[in-house]
C-alpha positions as CSV (number, residue, x, y, z in Angstrom):
1,M,163.9,169.2,52.8
2,N,164.3,168.4,56.5
3,G,165.7,171.0,58.9
4,R,168.9,169.1,59.5
5,R,169.9,168.9,55.8
6,K,169.0,172.5,55.3
7,G,171.1,173.5,58.2
8,L,174.1,171.5,56.9
9,A,173.7,173.2,53.5
10,A,173.7,176.6,55.1
11,L,176.8,175.7,57.1
12,V,178.7,174.7,54.0
13,A,177.6,178.0,52.4
14,V,178.9,180.2,55.1
15,A,181.7,178.5,56.9
16,I,184.1,179.6,54.1
17,G,183.5,183.1,55.2
18,L,184.7,182.5,58.7
19,T,188.3,181.4,57.9
20,T,191.8,182.8,58.2
21,G,192.3,185.1,61.1
22,C,188.7,184.9,62.2
23,T,187.2,183.4,65.4
24,V,184.4,180.8,65.3
25,P,181.2,182.4,66.5
26,R,179.5,181.2,69.7
27,P,176.5,179.0,68.7
28,P,173.3,181.0,69.4
29,G,170.8,180.4,72.1
30,D,170.1,182.0,75.5
31,E,169.2,178.7,77.3
32,T,171.8,176.1,78.4
33,L,172.6,174.0,75.4
34,R,174.0,170.5,75.5
35,Y,177.4,170.2,73.7
36,R,177.9,174.0,73.9
37,D,177.6,174.4,77.6
38,Q,178.7,172.3,80.6
39,V,175.8,170.2,81.6
40,F,177.5,167.7,83.9
41,N,179.8,168.1,86.9
42,A,181.0,164.5,86.9
43,V,182.7,162.3,84.3
44,T,182.9,158.5,84.0
45,V,186.4,157.3,83.0
46,T,187.1,153.8,81.7
47,S,190.9,153.2,81.3
48,N,193.0,151.0,79.0
49,L,190.4,149.7,76.6
50,Q,192.1,148.0,73.6
51,Y,191.0,149.5,70.3
52,G,193.4,147.7,67.9
53,T,196.7,146.0,67.2
54,A,199.6,147.0,64.9
55,P,203.3,146.2,64.5
56,D,206.1,148.2,66.0
57,G,209.3,148.9,64.2
58,Q,210.5,145.3,64.6
59,G,207.3,143.8,63.4
60,N,206.1,142.9,66.9
61,P,202.4,143.4,67.6
62,V,201.5,146.4,69.8
63,A,198.2,146.5,71.7
64,L,196.6,150.0,71.1
65,T,194.7,151.3,74.0
66,L,192.5,154.3,74.9
67,D,190.9,155.9,77.9
68,L,187.2,156.6,77.5
69,Y,185.5,159.6,79.1
70,R,181.7,160.1,79.1
71,P,178.9,161.7,81.0
72,P,177.8,160.0,84.2
73,A,175.5,156.9,84.1
74,S,172.5,159.2,84.9
75,D,172.7,160.7,81.4
76,T,169.8,159.5,79.4
77,A,171.1,160.4,75.9
78,T,171.8,157.4,73.7
79,S,173.1,159.2,70.5
80,R,176.0,161.5,71.5
81,P,178.8,163.0,69.5
82,A,182.3,161.6,70.0
83,L,185.8,163.1,70.0
84,V,189.1,161.4,69.6
85,W,192.1,163.3,71.1
86,V,195.7,162.5,70.1
87,H,198.5,163.4,72.5
88,G,201.8,165.1,71.4
89,G,205.3,164.0,71.9
90,G,207.2,164.2,68.6
91,F,206.0,160.7,67.6
92,S,208.5,159.3,70.0
93,G,207.0,160.0,73.5
94,G,203.9,161.2,75.3
95,D,200.9,159.4,76.7
96,K,197.1,159.5,76.7
97,T,197.2,160.5,80.3
98,N,199.2,163.7,79.6
99,V,197.9,167.0,80.9
100,V,196.4,168.3,77.6
101,P,194.4,165.2,76.5
102,V,193.0,164.7,80.0
103,D,192.0,168.3,80.2
104,V,190.3,168.1,76.8
105,A,188.6,164.8,77.6
106,N,187.1,166.0,80.9
107,T,186.0,169.3,79.4
108,F,184.1,167.7,76.4
109,A,182.7,164.9,78.5
110,R,181.1,167.5,80.7
111,L,179.5,169.0,77.6
112,G,177.9,165.7,76.8
113,Y,180.4,164.1,74.4
114,V,181.9,160.7,74.5
115,V,185.7,161.3,74.3
116,V,188.6,158.9,73.9
117,S,192.2,159.8,74.6
118,I,194.4,157.3,72.7
119,N,197.8,155.9,72.8
120,Y,199.3,155.1,69.4
121,R,202.6,153.6,68.0
122,L,205.6,155.9,68.6
123,L,207.7,155.1,65.6
124,G,209.6,158.4,65.3
125,S,213.2,159.2,66.3
126,G,214.5,162.7,66.3
127,C,211.1,164.1,65.2
128,V,211.2,166.9,67.8
129,A,214.2,168.4,66.0
130,N,213.1,167.5,62.5
131,P,209.4,166.8,62.1
132,G,209.6,166.8,58.3
133,S,212.1,164.0,58.0
134,S,211.3,160.8,56.2
135,T,211.4,158.8,59.4
136,C,208.8,161.2,60.9
137,T,206.7,161.0,57.8
138,V,206.4,157.2,58.2
139,A,205.7,157.6,61.9
140,A,203.0,160.2,61.3
141,L,201.2,158.1,58.7
142,E,201.2,155.1,61.0
143,A,199.9,157.3,63.8
144,Q,197.1,158.3,61.4
145,H,196.3,154.7,60.8
146,D,196.1,154.0,64.6
147,A,193.9,157.1,65.1
148,Q,191.6,156.0,62.3
149,A,191.3,152.6,64.0
150,A,190.1,154.5,67.1
151,V,187.5,156.3,65.0
152,R,186.3,153.0,63.7
153,W,186.3,151.5,67.2
154,L,183.8,154.3,68.2
155,R,181.6,153.3,65.4
156,A,181.9,149.6,66.1
157,N,180.9,150.2,69.8
158,A,178.4,153.0,69.2
159,A,175.5,151.0,70.7
160,T,177.5,150.2,73.9
161,Y,178.6,153.8,74.6
162,G,175.6,155.7,73.1
163,I,177.5,157.3,70.2
164,D,176.0,159.1,67.1
165,T,178.2,157.6,64.3
166,S,177.6,160.5,62.0
167,R,179.0,163.0,64.5
168,I,182.7,162.2,65.2
169,G,185.6,164.6,65.4
170,I,189.3,164.4,66.2
171,G,191.9,166.7,67.6
172,G,195.4,166.8,69.0
173,E,198.4,168.9,69.9
174,S,201.9,168.8,68.2
175,A,202.4,165.3,66.8
176,G,198.7,164.8,67.7
177,G,197.7,167.9,65.8
178,I,199.6,166.6,62.7
179,T,197.9,163.2,63.2
180,A,194.4,164.8,63.5
181,A,195.0,166.8,60.3
182,L,196.0,163.5,58.5
183,V,192.8,161.8,59.7
184,G,190.7,164.7,58.5
185,L,192.5,165.1,55.1
186,H,193.8,161.6,54.2
187,S,190.8,159.4,55.1
188,E,191.2,157.3,51.9
189,D,194.4,155.7,53.4
190,V,192.7,153.6,56.2
191,G,195.6,151.4,57.3
192,S,195.1,148.1,59.1
193,S,195.3,148.9,62.9
194,G,191.9,147.4,63.7
195,N,188.1,147.5,63.3
196,A,187.9,146.9,59.6
197,G,184.6,147.4,57.9
198,F,183.7,150.7,59.6
199,P,184.2,154.2,58.1
200,S,187.4,156.1,59.1
201,T,186.1,159.5,58.3
202,V,185.4,162.4,60.7
203,S,183.4,165.6,60.3
204,G,185.9,168.0,61.8
205,F,189.5,168.2,63.2
206,V,191.3,170.5,65.6
207,S,195.1,170.9,65.2
208,V,197.1,172.7,67.8
209,S,200.7,173.4,66.7
210,G,200.3,170.9,63.9
211,G,199.2,171.1,60.3
212,L,200.9,169.4,57.4
213,P,203.9,170.4,55.3
214,N,202.9,172.3,52.1
215,G,199.2,171.5,52.9
216,V,199.5,168.0,51.4
217,F,196.4,165.9,51.0
218,A,193.8,168.7,51.1
219,S,191.0,167.9,48.6
220,P,187.3,168.6,48.1
221,G,185.0,166.8,50.5
222,D,187.5,166.6,53.4
223,A,186.6,167.3,57.0
224,F,186.4,170.9,58.3
225,G,189.5,172.1,60.1
226,L,190.5,174.4,62.9
227,F,194.2,175.4,63.4
228,F,195.9,177.1,66.3
229,H,199.6,178.0,65.9
230,G,202.1,180.2,67.7
231,T,204.0,182.4,65.3
232,A,207.3,181.7,67.2
233,D,207.0,177.9,67.2
234,N,210.5,176.5,66.7
235,V,209.4,172.8,66.8
236,V,206.7,172.7,64.1
237,S,206.7,175.8,61.9
238,S,203.5,177.8,61.8
239,A,203.9,177.6,58.0
240,W,202.5,174.1,58.2
241,S,199.1,175.3,59.6
242,D,199.1,178.3,57.2
243,A,199.7,176.1,54.2
244,T,197.2,173.5,55.2
245,A,194.4,176.0,55.9
246,G,195.2,177.7,52.6
247,A,195.1,174.4,50.6
248,M,191.8,173.5,52.2
249,L,190.2,176.8,51.2
250,R,191.5,176.4,47.7
251,A,189.8,173.0,47.6
252,G,186.6,174.5,48.8
253,V,186.8,173.0,52.3
254,P,186.1,175.2,55.3
255,A,189.1,176.0,57.5
256,W,189.8,178.4,60.4
257,L,193.3,179.5,61.3
258,Q,194.2,181.4,64.5
259,H,197.7,182.6,65.2
260,Q,199.0,183.2,68.7
261,Q,201.4,186.1,68.1
262,G,204.9,185.5,69.6
263,A,203.9,182.2,71.1
264,G,205.9,179.0,71.0
265,H,205.0,175.4,70.7
266,V,201.7,174.2,72.2
267,P,201.3,177.2,74.6
268,W,198.4,175.4,76.4
269,A,198.8,177.1,79.8
270,Q,198.7,180.5,78.2
271,Y,195.9,179.9,75.7
272,R,193.9,177.1,77.3
273,T,190.6,179.1,77.6
274,L,190.8,180.2,73.9
275,Y,191.7,176.7,72.7
276,L,188.9,174.9,74.5
277,E,186.2,177.6,73.8
278,Q,187.0,177.8,70.1
279,A,187.3,174.0,69.7
280,N,183.9,173.8,71.4
281,Y,182.3,176.3,69.0
282,F,184.0,174.8,66.0
283,L,182.9,171.2,66.7
284,Y,179.4,172.3,67.5
285,L,179.3,173.7,63.9
286,A,181.3,171.0,62.1
287,L,179.4,168.2,63.7
288,D,176.1,170.1,63.2
289,L,175.2,169.6,66.9
290,A,172.3,172.1,66.7
291,H,170.5,169.2,65.0
292,A,171.8,166.4,67.1
293,A,169.4,164.0,68.8
294,G,167.7,165.6,71.8
295,Q,168.5,169.2,71.0
296,P,165.6,171.6,71.2
297,A,164.0,172.8,67.9
298,A,164.8,176.3,68.9
299,A,168.6,175.6,68.9
300,A,168.4,174.3,65.3
301,R,166.4,177.4,64.1
302,A,168.7,179.8,65.9
303,S,171.7,178.1,64.3
304,E,170.3,178.3,60.8
305,R,169.4,182.0,61.3
306,Q,173.0,182.7,62.5
307,L,174.5,180.9,59.5
308,E,172.3,182.8,57.0
309,R,173.3,186.1,58.5
310,L,177.0,185.2,58.3
311,A,176.6,184.1,54.7
312,A,175.3,187.6,53.9
313,S,178.2,189.4,55.7
314,P,180.5,191.6,53.7
315,R,183.5,189.4,54.8
316,A,181.8,186.3,53.3
317,K,181.0,188.2,50.1
318,R,184.6,189.5,49.7
319,L,186.0,186.0,50.2
320,L,183.6,184.5,47.6
321,K,184.5,187.2,45.1
322,R,188.2,186.4,45.4
323,H,187.6,182.6,45.1
324,P,185.4,181.6,42.2
325,K,185.4,177.9,43.3
326,L,184.0,178.9,46.7
327,N,181.5,181.1,45.0
328,R,180.2,178.1,43.0
329,L,180.1,176.0,46.2
330,E,178.1,178.7,47.9
331,K,175.6,178.9,45.1
332,Q,175.2,175.1,45.1
333,A,174.6,175.1,48.9
334,R,172.0,177.7,48.6
335,Q,170.1,175.7,45.9
336,L,170.3,172.7,48.2
337,A,168.9,174.7,51.1
338,R,165.7,175.7,49.2
């Protein structure tokens, strides 16, 4: 078995032991590592690229646009991971040029990613006050379809922008965090917002002050998830992230949940460093970037050793003992890794 597949099997075996209440560990390696460490000081931005079309509430076509952030032209990599970021705004406002998506896009482009910050249809009304209403449910599902079209756009244009189509993640804050969770957990509902014929799936998603009510849609085989949520959030209840992470674990899908005690809705200014660092480490694992094109062999070996150590930790063993389904998954992954 090749090293990449073995590393993925080890990841599946141990990620379940790094879940609720636990931080994602820093990927190992003493040298500077692309995708974990900043390797570029400059970013190339291309604005207002159209990635799809979909109807508004009156049936009129809406051009869906994105801003693309990537390493400078001097970068020689031709197979890079990609990240879609979805802005917040209660499904009724916000923009791809808001502070959070621009911050995320610049940060990850400097790590070596190709990042797109997207605009999507804003079909919600009153969602800030009642994100669980039927109107907001429709708006969220249509936002999911638009974001999936952006994922497919990345795959359709992979040769142009130097993207590894097997390593795509998504994230967002507030309404964007809800949308990212939907893309990760509801991939079978692809919508029709553009770029048909390409997969809509992602390998991992980051949800800041998002999640899904009652953990709906979580099922075996879904993308890995990382959730951040303030315990005093009075816009989107932290119970949404709690329920979604729990449902994923019960389905045998790795999920990490980190609470910010006493924090409100999207406390980006206060927790920016934590959010960016943990999202960085999480995506490095979920997208298996230790085995990405151009990475040194030492990075892959160090990652596999780290995962094997974590799999043998008392925390992982306790979790597996409490959850028979996860125990079976761990055994299957170990067999695959041999």
